[in-house]
All heavy atoms as TSV, in Angstrom:
chain	resi	resn	atom	element	x	y	z
A	1	MET	N	N	82.034	157.424	-61.796
A	1	MET	CA	C	82.685	157.939	-62.985
A	1	MET	C	C	84.107	158.336	-62.598
A	1	MET	O	O	84.307	159.049	-61.629
A	1	MET	CB	C	81.898	159.155	-63.490
A	1	MET	CG	C	82.527	159.834	-64.670
A	1	MET	SD	S	81.595	161.245	-65.327
A	1	MET	CE	C	80.218	160.424	-66.090
A	2	ASN	N	N	85.068	157.866	-63.360
A	2	ASN	CA	C	86.444	158.269	-63.089
A	2	ASN	C	C	86.814	159.455	-63.989
A	2	ASN	O	O	86.023	159.891	-64.828
A	2	ASN	CB	C	87.405	157.086	-63.247
A	2	ASN	CG	C	87.452	156.561	-64.661
A	2	ASN	OD1	O	87.392	157.314	-65.626
A	2	ASN	ND2	N	87.561	155.257	-64.803
A	3	LYS	N	N	88.010	159.974	-63.814
A	3	LYS	CA	C	88.427	161.159	-64.556
A	3	LYS	C	C	88.471	160.915	-66.062
A	3	LYS	O	O	88.133	161.800	-66.839
A	3	LYS	CB	C	89.785	161.630	-64.052
A	3	LYS	CG	C	89.725	162.188	-62.655
A	3	LYS	CD	C	91.112	162.572	-62.170
A	3	LYS	CE	C	91.082	162.964	-60.717
A	3	LYS	NZ	N	92.419	163.218	-60.194
A	4	GLY	N	N	88.874	159.717	-66.471
A	4	GLY	CA	C	88.906	159.392	-67.895
A	4	GLY	C	C	87.514	159.391	-68.505
A	4	GLY	O	O	87.303	159.911	-69.603
A	5	ASP	N	N	86.562	158.806	-67.779
A	5	ASP	CA	C	85.169	158.795	-68.244
A	5	ASP	C	C	84.622	160.216	-68.333
A	5	ASP	O	O	83.917	160.566	-69.277
A	5	ASP	CB	C	84.285	157.971	-67.309
A	5	ASP	CG	C	84.622	156.497	-67.299
A	5	ASP	OD1	O	85.200	156.004	-68.290
A	5	ASP	OD2	O	84.299	155.840	-66.285
A	6	LEU	N	N	84.939	161.022	-67.324
A	6	LEU	CA	C	84.478	162.406	-67.315
A	6	LEU	C	C	85.062	163.163	-68.504
A	6	LEU	O	O	84.344	163.889	-69.195
A	6	LEU	CB	C	84.856	163.095	-66.007
A	6	LEU	CG	C	84.525	164.585	-65.919
A	6	LEU	CD1	C	83.030	164.829	-66.103
A	6	LEU	CD2	C	85.004	165.151	-64.601
A	7	ALA	N	N	86.344	163.000	-68.740
A	7	ALA	CA	C	86.992	163.685	-69.866
A	7	ALA	C	C	86.307	163.336	-71.180
A	7	ALA	O	O	86.008	164.217	-71.987
A	7	ALA	CB	C	88.476	163.314	-69.911
A	8	GLU	N	N	86.042	162.061	-71.371
A	8	GLU	CA	C	85.391	161.617	-72.603
A	8	GLU	C	C	83.979	162.178	-72.718
A	8	GLU	O	O	83.590	162.705	-73.759
A	8	GLU	CB	C	85.356	160.094	-72.640
A	8	GLU	CG	C	84.808	159.542	-73.934
A	8	GLU	CD	C	84.875	158.025	-73.983
A	8	GLU	OE1	O	85.800	157.428	-73.395
A	8	GLU	OE2	O	83.974	157.441	-74.623
A	9	SER	N	N	83.218	162.083	-71.645
A	9	SER	CA	C	81.831	162.533	-71.664
A	9	SER	C	C	81.717	164.049	-71.856
A	9	SER	O	O	80.829	164.530	-72.545
A	9	SER	CB	C	81.143	162.120	-70.356
A	9	SER	OG	O	79.806	162.511	-70.349
A	10	ALA	N	N	82.628	164.797	-71.236
A	10	ALA	CA	C	82.590	166.260	-71.328
A	10	ALA	C	C	83.349	166.786	-72.542
A	10	ALA	O	O	83.358	167.993	-72.791
A	10	ALA	CB	C	83.172	166.866	-70.056
A	11	GLU	N	N	83.993	165.869	-73.287
A	11	GLU	CA	C	84.786	166.249	-74.452
A	11	GLU	C	C	85.894	167.232	-74.073
A	11	GLU	O	O	86.084	168.278	-74.696
A	11	GLU	CB	C	83.898	166.796	-75.566
A	11	GLU	CG	C	82.892	165.774	-76.057
A	11	GLU	CD	C	81.970	166.293	-77.143
A	11	GLU	OE1	O	81.944	167.525	-77.391
A	11	GLU	OE2	O	81.288	165.469	-77.745
A	12	ILE	N	N	86.612	166.865	-73.006
A	12	ILE	CA	C	87.744	167.634	-72.497
A	12	ILE	C	C	88.907	166.648	-72.400
A	12	ILE	O	O	88.702	165.479	-72.084
A	12	ILE	CB	C	87.421	168.203	-71.094
A	12	ILE	CG1	C	86.200	169.120	-71.148
A	12	ILE	CG2	C	88.618	168.931	-70.505
A	12	ILE	CD1	C	85.660	169.501	-69.792
A	13	SER	N	N	90.107	167.113	-72.619
A	13	SER	CA	C	91.250	166.196	-72.559
A	13	SER	C	C	91.454	165.670	-71.134
A	13	SER	O	O	91.146	166.343	-70.156
A	13	SER	CB	C	92.530	166.883	-73.040
A	13	SER	OG	O	93.022	167.768	-72.061
A	14	ARG	N	N	91.976	164.461	-71.055
A	14	ARG	CA	C	92.282	163.864	-69.746
A	14	ARG	C	C	93.315	164.694	-69.008
A	14	ARG	O	O	93.264	164.820	-67.787
A	14	ARG	CB	C	92.779	162.434	-69.925
A	14	ARG	CG	C	91.704	161.483	-70.373
A	14	ARG	CD	C	92.261	160.100	-70.596
A	14	ARG	NE	N	91.219	159.255	-71.160
A	14	ARG	CZ	C	91.059	157.995	-70.850
A	14	ARG	NH1	N	91.871	157.411	-70.011
A	14	ARG	NH2	N	90.089	157.299	-71.391
A	15	VAL	N	N	94.248	165.253	-69.748
A	15	VAL	CA	C	95.288	166.086	-69.132
A	15	VAL	C	C	94.646	167.302	-68.466
A	15	VAL	O	O	94.985	167.648	-67.329
A	15	VAL	CB	C	96.342	166.517	-70.185
A	15	VAL	CG1	C	97.295	167.552	-69.615
A	15	VAL	CG2	C	97.096	165.309	-70.707
A	16	SER	N	N	93.711	167.948	-69.158
A	16	SER	CA	C	93.042	169.112	-68.585
A	16	SER	C	C	92.257	168.735	-67.336
A	16	SER	O	O	92.337	169.431	-66.321
A	16	SER	CB	C	92.102	169.763	-69.602
A	16	SER	OG	O	92.843	170.366	-70.633
A	17	ILE	N	N	91.509	167.633	-67.399
A	17	ILE	CA	C	90.751	167.181	-66.232
A	17	ILE	C	C	91.688	166.971	-65.050
A	17	ILE	O	O	91.413	167.418	-63.932
A	17	ILE	CB	C	89.962	165.885	-66.533
A	17	ILE	CG1	C	88.820	166.156	-67.522
A	17	ILE	CG2	C	89.438	165.238	-65.257
A	17	ILE	CD1	C	87.680	166.994	-66.982
A	18	SER	N	N	92.805	166.317	-65.277
A	18	SER	CA	C	93.768	166.076	-64.200
A	18	SER	C	C	94.299	167.383	-63.625
A	18	SER	O	O	94.441	167.522	-62.410
A	18	SER	CB	C	94.930	165.226	-64.703
A	18	SER	OG	O	94.483	163.927	-64.975
A	19	LYS	N	N	94.572	168.343	-64.487
A	19	LYS	CA	C	95.070	169.644	-64.017
A	19	LYS	C	C	94.014	170.388	-63.208
A	19	LYS	O	O	94.342	171.050	-62.222
A	19	LYS	CB	C	95.545	170.495	-65.195
A	19	LYS	CG	C	96.849	170.005	-65.773
A	19	LYS	CD	C	97.328	170.878	-66.910
A	19	LYS	CE	C	98.648	170.347	-67.465
A	19	LYS	NZ	N	99.139	171.178	-68.559
A	20	TYR	N	N	92.742	170.281	-63.606
A	20	TYR	CA	C	91.679	170.940	-62.844
A	20	TYR	C	C	91.588	170.362	-61.437
A	20	TYR	O	O	91.451	171.089	-60.460
A	20	TYR	CB	C	90.318	170.791	-63.530
A	20	TYR	CG	C	90.240	171.380	-64.925
A	20	TYR	CD1	C	89.448	170.797	-65.896
A	20	TYR	CD2	C	90.967	172.515	-65.280
A	20	TYR	CE1	C	89.371	171.315	-67.176
A	20	TYR	CE2	C	90.902	173.035	-66.552
A	20	TYR	CZ	C	90.095	172.439	-67.501
A	20	TYR	OH	O	90.015	172.953	-68.771
A	21	PHE	N	N	91.660	169.041	-61.345
A	21	PHE	CA	C	91.488	168.398	-60.046
A	21	PHE	C	C	92.734	168.451	-59.176
A	21	PHE	O	O	92.645	168.299	-57.970
A	21	PHE	CB	C	90.971	166.966	-60.217
A	21	PHE	CG	C	89.517	166.956	-60.547
A	21	PHE	CD1	C	89.091	166.975	-61.860
A	21	PHE	CD2	C	88.564	166.975	-59.542
A	21	PHE	CE1	C	87.745	167.009	-62.174
A	21	PHE	CE2	C	87.216	167.016	-59.847
A	21	PHE	CZ	C	86.806	167.029	-61.166
A	22	SER	N	N	93.878	168.698	-59.782
A	22	SER	CA	C	95.101	168.833	-58.982
A	22	SER	C	C	95.317	170.284	-58.564
A	22	SER	O	O	96.201	170.577	-57.770
A	22	SER	CB	C	96.309	168.336	-59.775
A	22	SER	OG	O	96.584	169.211	-60.853
A	23	GLY	N	N	94.511	171.191	-59.126
A	23	GLY	CA	C	94.645	172.605	-58.800
A	23	GLY	C	C	95.708	173.322	-59.612
A	23	GLY	O	O	96.013	174.482	-59.355
A	24	LYS	N	N	96.253	172.663	-60.615
A	24	LYS	CA	C	97.284	173.273	-61.455
A	24	LYS	C	C	96.699	174.213	-62.500
A	24	LYS	O	O	97.416	174.998	-63.093
A	24	LYS	CB	C	98.128	172.195	-62.143
A	24	LYS	CG	C	98.951	171.386	-61.172
A	24	LYS	CD	C	99.767	170.334	-61.896
A	24	LYS	CE	C	100.550	169.514	-60.889
A	24	LYS	NZ	N	101.297	168.434	-61.545
A	25	ARG	N	N	95.411	174.084	-62.726
A	25	ARG	CA	C	94.734	174.896	-63.737
A	25	ARG	C	C	93.281	175.064	-63.321
A	25	ARG	O	O	92.706	174.186	-62.694
A	25	ARG	CB	C	94.829	174.181	-65.079
A	25	ARG	CG	C	94.292	174.954	-66.229
A	25	ARG	CD	C	94.577	174.227	-67.528
A	25	ARG	NE	N	93.939	174.963	-68.604
A	25	ARG	CZ	C	93.814	174.520	-69.827
A	25	ARG	NH1	N	94.302	173.343	-70.149
A	25	ARG	NH2	N	93.222	175.239	-70.740
A	26	SER	N	N	92.693	176.196	-63.682
A	26	SER	CA	C	91.280	176.431	-63.395
A	26	SER	C	C	90.481	176.357	-64.690
A	26	SER	O	O	90.896	176.921	-65.706
A	26	SER	CB	C	91.078	177.810	-62.777
A	26	SER	OG	O	91.720	177.884	-61.537
A	27	PRO	N	N	89.334	175.685	-64.662
A	27	PRO	CA	C	88.517	175.594	-65.882
A	27	PRO	C	C	87.798	176.905	-66.166
A	27	PRO	O	O	87.483	177.665	-65.246
A	27	PRO	CB	C	87.518	174.485	-65.554
A	27	PRO	CG	C	87.405	174.506	-64.074
A	27	PRO	CD	C	88.752	174.919	-63.556
A	28	SER	N	N	87.542	177.143	-67.430
A	28	SER	CA	C	86.758	178.310	-67.825
A	28	SER	C	C	85.293	178.060	-67.451
A	28	SER	O	O	84.895	176.911	-67.212
A	28	SER	CB	C	86.863	178.520	-69.337
A	28	SER	OG	O	86.185	177.462	-70.012
A	29	PRO	N	N	84.482	179.114	-67.418
A	29	PRO	CA	C	83.054	178.901	-67.155
A	29	PRO	C	C	82.411	177.926	-68.143
A	29	PRO	O	O	81.574	177.104	-67.759
A	29	PRO	CB	C	82.453	180.309	-67.288
A	29	PRO	CG	C	83.587	181.216	-66.922
A	29	PRO	CD	C	84.816	180.538	-67.481
A	30	LYS	N	N	82.812	177.996	-69.402
A	30	LYS	CA	C	82.266	177.069	-70.413
A	30	LYS	C	C	82.634	175.627	-70.064
A	30	LYS	O	O	81.808	174.714	-70.176
A	30	LYS	CB	C	82.803	177.434	-71.797
A	30	LYS	CG	C	82.288	176.559	-72.909
A	30	LYS	CD	C	82.838	177.003	-74.260
A	30	LYS	CE	C	82.367	176.087	-75.364
A	30	LYS	NZ	N	82.874	176.512	-76.677
A	31	THR	N	N	83.864	175.415	-69.625
A	31	THR	CA	C	84.317	174.077	-69.260
A	31	THR	C	C	83.594	173.568	-68.022
A	31	THR	O	O	83.229	172.394	-67.955
A	31	THR	CB	C	85.845	174.065	-69.055
A	31	THR	OG1	O	86.464	174.472	-70.281
A	31	THR	CG2	C	86.342	172.695	-68.663
A	32	VAL	N	N	83.362	174.441	-67.065
A	32	VAL	CA	C	82.598	174.045	-65.872
A	32	VAL	C	C	81.206	173.584	-66.295
A	32	VAL	O	O	80.694	172.583	-65.796
A	32	VAL	CB	C	82.504	175.198	-64.844
A	32	VAL	CG1	C	81.558	174.839	-63.710
A	32	VAL	CG2	C	83.881	175.533	-64.285
A	33	GLY	N	N	80.626	174.268	-67.259
A	33	GLY	CA	C	79.327	173.863	-67.787
A	33	GLY	C	C	79.366	172.487	-68.427
A	33	GLY	O	O	78.454	171.669	-68.241
A	34	LYS	N	N	80.424	172.200	-69.178
A	34	LYS	CA	C	80.575	170.885	-69.810
A	34	LYS	C	C	80.717	169.781	-68.757
A	34	LYS	O	O	80.150	168.699	-68.889
A	34	LYS	CB	C	81.806	170.862	-70.714
A	34	LYS	CG	C	81.673	171.640	-71.982
A	34	LYS	CD	C	83.011	171.569	-72.714
A	34	LYS	CE	C	82.864	171.693	-74.192
A	34	LYS	NZ	N	84.138	171.498	-74.886
A	35	ILE	N	N	81.492	170.070	-67.717
A	35	ILE	CA	C	81.692	169.091	-66.645
A	35	ILE	C	C	80.372	168.839	-65.914
A	35	ILE	O	O	80.014	167.690	-65.664
A	35	ILE	CB	C	82.790	169.563	-65.675
A	35	ILE	CG1	C	84.145	169.558	-66.382
A	35	ILE	CG2	C	82.827	168.693	-64.421
A	35	ILE	CD1	C	85.266	170.243	-65.615
A	36	ALA	N	N	79.650	169.901	-65.611
A	36	ALA	CA	C	78.359	169.754	-64.932
A	36	ALA	C	C	77.386	168.945	-65.782
A	36	ALA	O	O	76.694	168.054	-65.272
A	36	ALA	CB	C	77.778	171.137	-64.617
A	37	LYS	N	N	77.341	169.227	-67.058
A	37	LYS	CA	C	76.452	168.492	-67.957
A	37	LYS	C	C	76.836	167.012	-68.007
A	37	LYS	O	O	75.970	166.135	-67.954
A	37	LYS	CB	C	76.489	169.093	-69.358
A	37	LYS	CG	C	75.522	168.458	-70.319
A	37	LYS	CD	C	75.532	169.160	-71.663
A	37	LYS	CE	C	74.562	168.490	-72.614
A	37	LYS	NZ	N	74.553	169.135	-73.935
A	38	ALA	N	N	78.134	166.729	-68.087
A	38	ALA	CA	C	78.598	165.343	-68.140
A	38	ALA	C	C	78.250	164.591	-66.859
A	38	ALA	O	O	77.959	163.398	-66.886
A	38	ALA	CB	C	80.102	165.302	-68.379
A	39	LEU	N	N	78.278	165.295	-65.733
A	39	LEU	CA	C	77.952	164.676	-64.445
A	39	LEU	C	C	76.459	164.718	-64.125
A	39	LEU	O	O	76.026	164.167	-63.124
A	39	LEU	CB	C	78.732	165.367	-63.323
A	39	LEU	CG	C	80.243	165.191	-63.356
A	39	LEU	CD1	C	80.899	166.079	-62.313
A	39	LEU	CD2	C	80.611	163.732	-63.130
A	40	ASN	N	N	75.714	165.434	-64.971
A	40	ASN	CA	C	74.275	165.586	-64.769
A	40	ASN	C	C	73.962	166.250	-63.421
A	40	ASN	O	O	73.113	165.791	-62.664
A	40	ASN	CB	C	73.549	164.245	-64.900
A	40	ASN	CG	C	72.059	164.406	-65.108
A	40	ASN	OD1	O	71.627	165.410	-65.677
A	40	ASN	ND2	N	71.282	163.451	-64.643
A	41	VAL	N	N	74.707	167.324	-63.143
A	41	VAL	CA	C	74.501	168.108	-61.923
A	41	VAL	C	C	74.459	169.586	-62.298
A	41	VAL	O	O	74.988	169.984	-63.340
A	41	VAL	CB	C	75.619	167.866	-60.874
A	41	VAL	CG1	C	75.652	166.409	-60.437
A	41	VAL	CG2	C	76.974	168.304	-61.384
A	42	PRO	N	N	73.863	170.407	-61.449
A	42	PRO	CA	C	73.876	171.850	-61.727
A	42	PRO	C	C	75.294	172.416	-61.609
A	42	PRO	O	O	76.115	171.918	-60.836
A	42	PRO	CB	C	72.988	172.448	-60.630
A	42	PRO	CG	C	72.355	171.321	-59.917
A	42	PRO	CD	C	73.097	170.076	-60.256
A	43	VAL	N	N	75.560	173.469	-62.362
A	43	VAL	CA	C	76.860	174.139	-62.300
A	43	VAL	C	C	77.161	174.565	-60.868
A	43	VAL	O	O	78.301	174.482	-60.421
A	43	VAL	CB	C	76.897	175.347	-63.268
A	43	VAL	CG1	C	78.123	176.204	-63.036
A	43	VAL	CG2	C	76.845	174.873	-64.707
A	44	SER	N	N	76.149	174.974	-60.142
A	44	SER	CA	C	76.358	175.421	-58.762
A	44	SER	C	C	76.979	174.324	-57.904
A	44	SER	O	O	77.780	174.610	-57.008
A	44	SER	CB	C	75.048	175.901	-58.135
A	44	SER	OG	O	74.093	174.860	-58.110
A	45	ASP	N	N	76.653	173.052	-58.169
A	45	ASP	CA	C	77.256	171.951	-57.422
A	45	ASP	C	C	78.760	171.872	-57.682
A	45	ASP	O	O	79.540	171.604	-56.768
A	45	ASP	CB	C	76.620	170.613	-57.780
A	45	ASP	CG	C	75.242	170.418	-57.174
A	45	ASP	OD1	O	74.761	171.332	-56.465
A	45	ASP	OD2	O	74.655	169.352	-57.412
A	46	ILE	N	N	79.156	172.110	-58.912
A	46	ILE	CA	C	80.575	172.077	-59.264
A	46	ILE	C	C	81.308	173.219	-58.566
A	46	ILE	O	O	82.374	173.031	-57.983
A	46	ILE	CB	C	80.782	172.178	-60.796
A	46	ILE	CG1	C	80.036	171.074	-61.533
A	46	ILE	CG2	C	82.259	172.221	-61.150
A	46	ILE	CD1	C	80.573	169.689	-61.318
A	47	ILE	N	N	80.713	174.393	-58.599
A	47	ILE	CA	C	81.343	175.568	-57.991
A	47	ILE	C	C	81.440	175.402	-56.479
A	47	ILE	O	O	82.480	175.679	-55.884
A	47	ILE	CB	C	80.582	176.848	-58.376
A	47	ILE	CG1	C	80.733	177.083	-59.886
A	47	ILE	CG2	C	81.090	178.048	-57.584
A	47	ILE	CD1	C	79.823	178.137	-60.446
A	48	GLU	N	N	80.367	174.931	-55.848
A	48	GLU	CA	C	80.387	174.723	-54.398
A	48	GLU	C	C	81.435	173.693	-54.013
A	48	GLU	O	O	82.157	173.869	-53.036
A	48	GLU	CB	C	79.009	174.276	-53.904
A	48	GLU	CG	C	77.989	175.382	-53.932
A	48	GLU	CD	C	76.572	174.882	-53.686
A	48	GLU	OE1	O	76.398	173.706	-53.313
A	48	GLU	OE2	O	75.649	175.679	-53.866
A	49	ASN	N	N	81.549	172.611	-54.783
A	49	ASN	CA	C	82.539	171.576	-54.507
A	49	ASN	C	C	83.954	172.130	-54.652
A	49	ASN	O	O	84.820	171.854	-53.824
A	49	ASN	CB	C	82.328	170.377	-55.428
A	49	ASN	CG	C	83.195	169.201	-55.051
A	49	ASN	OD1	O	83.392	168.910	-53.879
A	49	ASN	ND2	N	83.723	168.538	-56.050
A	50	ALA	N	N	84.184	172.926	-55.680
A	50	ALA	CA	C	85.512	173.511	-55.892
A	50	ALA	C	C	85.871	174.456	-54.757
A	50	ALA	O	O	87.011	174.479	-54.291
A	50	ALA	CB	C	85.553	174.240	-57.233
A	51	THR	N	N	84.886	175.233	-54.305
A	51	THR	CA	C	85.125	176.153	-53.192
A	51	THR	C	C	85.461	175.386	-51.921
A	51	THR	O	O	86.397	175.736	-51.204
A	51	THR	CB	C	83.885	177.045	-52.961
A	51	THR	OG1	O	83.624	177.765	-54.171
A	51	THR	CG2	C	84.106	178.024	-51.830
A	52	ALA	N	N	84.721	174.311	-51.669
A	52	ALA	CA	C	84.988	173.496	-50.480
A	52	ALA	C	C	86.371	172.866	-50.562
A	52	ALA	O	O	87.099	172.817	-49.573
A	52	ALA	CB	C	83.921	172.415	-50.333
A	53	MET	N	N	86.756	172.400	-51.766
A	53	MET	CA	C	88.080	171.789	-51.929
A	53	MET	C	C	89.173	172.821	-51.667
A	53	MET	O	O	90.177	172.521	-51.020
A	53	MET	CB	C	88.223	171.187	-53.320
A	53	MET	CG	C	87.411	169.917	-53.505
A	53	MET	SD	S	87.443	169.282	-55.190
A	53	MET	CE	C	89.151	168.852	-55.370
A	54	ALA	N	N	88.984	174.049	-52.144
A	54	ALA	CA	C	89.981	175.101	-51.912
A	54	ALA	C	C	90.072	175.427	-50.425
A	54	ALA	O	O	91.162	175.591	-49.880
A	54	ALA	CB	C	89.616	176.346	-52.714
A	55	ASP	N	N	88.920	175.499	-49.760
A	55	ASP	CA	C	88.911	175.754	-48.320
A	55	ASP	C	C	89.617	174.632	-47.572
A	55	ASP	O	O	90.379	174.876	-46.646
A	55	ASP	CB	C	87.476	175.897	-47.799
A	55	ASP	CG	C	86.808	177.172	-48.271
A	55	ASP	OD1	O	87.509	178.076	-48.767
A	55	ASP	OD2	O	85.569	177.254	-48.144
A	56	ASN	N	N	89.361	173.394	-47.966
A	56	ASN	CA	C	89.998	172.246	-47.320
A	56	ASN	C	C	91.509	172.274	-47.522
A	56	ASN	O	O	92.262	171.970	-46.598
A	56	ASN	CB	C	89.431	170.931	-47.864
A	56	ASN	CG	C	88.014	170.672	-47.393
A	56	ASN	OD1	O	87.543	171.293	-46.449
A	56	ASN	ND2	N	87.340	169.766	-48.055
A	57	ALA	N	N	91.951	172.631	-48.707
A	57	ALA	CA	C	93.387	172.675	-48.995
A	57	ALA	C	C	94.084	173.691	-48.091
A	57	ALA	O	O	95.200	173.469	-47.635
A	57	ALA	CB	C	93.613	173.006	-50.470
A	58	GLN	N	N	93.393	174.785	-47.821
A	58	GLN	CA	C	93.944	175.819	-46.949
A	58	GLN	C	C	94.237	175.251	-45.559
A	58	GLN	O	O	95.188	175.648	-44.906
A	58	GLN	CB	C	92.955	176.986	-46.848
A	58	GLN	CG	C	93.374	178.060	-45.867
A	58	GLN	CD	C	92.328	179.150	-45.745
A	58	GLN	OE1	O	91.341	179.185	-46.466
A	58	GLN	NE2	N	92.554	180.055	-44.825
A	59	TRP	N	N	93.426	174.304	-45.129
A	59	TRP	CA	C	93.584	173.717	-43.798
A	59	TRP	C	C	94.332	172.396	-43.831
A	59	TRP	O	O	94.392	171.679	-42.848
A	59	TRP	CB	C	92.211	173.530	-43.142
A	59	TRP	CG	C	91.532	174.837	-42.929
A	59	TRP	CD1	C	90.533	175.365	-43.671
A	59	TRP	CD2	C	91.852	175.817	-41.946
A	59	TRP	NE1	N	90.193	176.608	-43.221
A	59	TRP	CE2	C	90.991	176.906	-42.154
A	59	TRP	CE3	C	92.794	175.885	-40.921
A	59	TRP	CZ2	C	91.042	178.047	-41.350
A	59	TRP	CZ3	C	92.833	177.020	-40.126
A	59	TRP	CH2	C	91.974	178.081	-40.352
A	60	GLY	N	N	94.902	172.044	-44.991
A	60	GLY	CA	C	95.701	170.832	-45.088
A	60	GLY	C	C	94.892	169.553	-45.221
A	60	GLY	O	O	95.409	168.461	-45.042
A	61	ILE	N	N	93.614	169.673	-45.558
A	61	ILE	CA	C	92.780	168.492	-45.759
A	61	ILE	C	C	92.963	168.039	-47.206
A	61	ILE	O	O	92.865	168.852	-48.129
A	61	ILE	CB	C	91.294	168.818	-45.474
A	61	ILE	CG1	C	91.146	169.284	-44.026
A	61	ILE	CG2	C	90.402	167.618	-45.772
A	61	ILE	CD1	C	89.782	169.882	-43.705
A	62	PRO	N	N	93.260	166.768	-47.441
A	62	PRO	CA	C	93.524	166.305	-48.817
A	62	PRO	C	C	92.343	166.520	-49.754
A	62	PRO	O	O	91.191	166.468	-49.343
A	62	PRO	CB	C	93.788	164.808	-48.643
A	62	PRO	CG	C	93.971	164.580	-47.205
A	62	PRO	CD	C	93.338	165.717	-46.470
A	63	LYS	N	N	92.662	166.723	-51.019
A	63	LYS	CA	C	91.647	166.859	-52.060
A	63	LYS	C	C	91.067	165.499	-52.407
A	63	LYS	O	O	91.697	164.473	-52.212
A	63	LYS	CB	C	92.264	167.448	-53.331
A	63	LYS	CG	C	92.759	168.848	-53.185
A	63	LYS	CD	C	93.346	169.308	-54.494
A	63	LYS	CE	C	93.911	170.707	-54.372
A	63	LYS	NZ	N	94.506	171.156	-55.623
A	64	ALA	N	N	89.863	165.513	-52.968
A	64	ALA	CA	C	89.260	164.273	-53.461
A	64	ALA	C	C	90.075	163.779	-54.651
A	64	ALA	O	O	90.590	164.569	-55.432
A	64	ALA	CB	C	87.818	164.528	-53.879
A	65	THR	N	N	90.195	162.468	-54.771
A	65	THR	CA	C	90.962	161.925	-55.882
A	65	THR	C	C	90.086	161.324	-56.967
A	65	THR	O	O	90.553	161.037	-58.044
A	65	THR	CB	C	91.935	160.841	-55.394
A	65	THR	OG1	O	91.206	159.837	-54.712
A	65	THR	CG2	C	92.986	161.426	-54.487
A	66	LYS	N	N	88.809	161.115	-56.682
A	66	LYS	CA	C	87.895	160.574	-57.680
A	66	LYS	C	C	86.613	161.383	-57.672
A	66	LYS	O	O	86.250	161.980	-56.672
A	66	LYS	CB	C	87.559	159.118	-57.385
A	66	LYS	CG	C	88.700	158.183	-57.594
A	66	LYS	CD	C	88.266	156.750	-57.459
A	66	LYS	CE	C	89.435	155.832	-57.709
A	66	LYS	NZ	N	89.053	154.431	-57.596
A	67	ILE	N	N	85.946	161.370	-58.783
A	67	ILE	CA	C	84.667	162.042	-58.910
A	67	ILE	C	C	83.584	160.966	-58.871
A	67	ILE	O	O	83.686	159.976	-59.568
A	67	ILE	CB	C	84.563	162.798	-60.242
A	67	ILE	CG1	C	85.669	163.845	-60.319
A	67	ILE	CG2	C	83.193	163.426	-60.404
A	67	ILE	CD1	C	85.819	164.435	-61.690
A	68	TYR	N	N	82.612	161.168	-58.049
A	68	TYR	CA	C	81.490	160.249	-57.986
A	68	TYR	C	C	80.223	161.019	-58.311
A	68	TYR	O	O	80.078	162.171	-57.923
A	68	TYR	CB	C	81.361	159.637	-56.590
A	68	TYR	CG	C	82.562	158.807	-56.217
A	68	TYR	CD1	C	83.602	159.333	-55.492
A	68	TYR	CD2	C	82.661	157.492	-56.652
A	68	TYR	CE1	C	84.711	158.577	-55.175
A	68	TYR	CE2	C	83.767	156.722	-56.326
A	68	TYR	CZ	C	84.787	157.275	-55.589
A	68	TYR	OH	O	85.883	156.531	-55.281
A	69	CYS	N	N	79.332	160.406	-59.026
A	69	CYS	CA	C	78.071	161.057	-59.330
A	69	CYS	C	C	76.939	160.066	-59.191
A	69	CYS	O	O	77.138	158.851	-59.257
A	69	CYS	CB	C	78.091	161.669	-60.719
A	69	CYS	SG	S	78.324	160.497	-62.046
A	70	LYS	N	N	75.756	160.615	-58.955
A	70	LYS	CA	C	74.571	159.784	-58.842
A	70	LYS	C	C	74.183	159.278	-60.212
A	70	LYS	O	O	74.329	159.951	-61.208
A	70	LYS	CB	C	73.417	160.592	-58.252
A	70	LYS	CG	C	73.704	161.068	-56.848
A	70	LYS	CD	C	72.562	161.911	-56.344
A	70	LYS	CE	C	72.891	162.460	-54.965
A	70	LYS	NZ	N	71.859	163.357	-54.475
A	71	GLU	N	N	73.684	158.078	-60.260
A	71	GLU	CA	C	73.254	157.498	-61.532
A	71	GLU	C	C	71.818	157.837	-61.807
A	71	GLU	O	O	71.040	158.022	-60.965
A	71	GLU	CB	C	73.427	155.991	-61.487
A	71	GLU	CG	C	74.858	155.655	-61.173
A	71	GLU	CD	C	75.516	154.785	-62.202
A	71	GLU	OE1	O	74.893	154.520	-63.227
A	71	GLU	OE2	O	76.650	154.399	-61.974
């Protein structure tokens, strides 16, 4: 699933999705729920992934550029 597909499935704008993944904006808890539902994963997976991405950024490790989910 790419960011455009995620935006459509979660009923969130593509611009917002891009801002969430670039770190320019943080999603609300409700939005995190929509993203988790669209990806068919628990909210905890989204939160853990975001925490890991923030930790990686602190150490200069690049952020993920695509979202992949199990079918």
